[in-house]
N, C-alpha and C positions, 0 to 999 in steps of 0.2 A: 648036395653041395650047400656050404654055407654062402653068405653073401660075401663079397670080395670088394674091396675098394682098390681102384687104380688110377692114375692120372693119366689123361689122354688129351690130344689136341684135336680140336674140329678143323678139317680141312677137306676140301672137295666133296662136301656133303655126307662125310663119313668121320668116324672118330679112330684116332690113331694112338694106340698105347703109347705112352714116353718111354718106358722101359718094357723089356719082355715080361709077359705075364703068363704064368702057367695056371690058366683057369679050368683045366679039364672040361671042355666044352666039346659037344659033338658038333661037327660042320653043319651049319644051317639051323643049329639050336637056337630057339628065341630065349631072350633075356630081357630083363627090364633094367633100362638105365636111369639113373637119377642124376641129372645134370645139376652140377654146383659149380659156378666159376670159383677158381682160385685167385684170391686176392694177393697181388704182389705187395711186398713190405711198404713201398713208397705209397701205393694206395691206401694202406692202413694208416700209415702216418698223416696222410692228407686227412683222412676222415677224423683221426683223434684231434688234429689242431683245428678242426671245424667246432669242437665240442663247446669253446667258449666264445666263438664268434659273434659279435655284436653285443656282448655283456660289459658291463662296467667293471671296473676293477674291484669295487665293493661286491658286486654280485658274484664274482668269481671267488672272492675271499670267502664270503657266505657259504658257497656250495662246498668248496675245499675243506672249511670248518665242519660241515655236516658230515661229509664223507669221512673224515677222521673218527667220527663218532659212530662207527659202524654198528653198534648195537641198536641205534635207531633204524636202520635199513628195513628190519623185519619185525617192528615192534608190534604189528597188528597180527602176526602169524602166532598160532599156539603152538607150543612144543610137542613133539611127537612122542 
């Protein structure tokens, strides 16, 4: 069986799938769960808003100018 990704909610000490999932598992079969919280869009926007927190307008302008010159991002990497 190939790995499957499903969304679930943790409640009462267990995981409940958000939608029905056809996982072809035998009753009592052991599986490995990798728990990765799903961030809500509002949380992501709040994180993005913190990027420039505490910086001056001049510092923000310098960062944005550098970001526009994307070729500078990986200038130390060798071409594959």
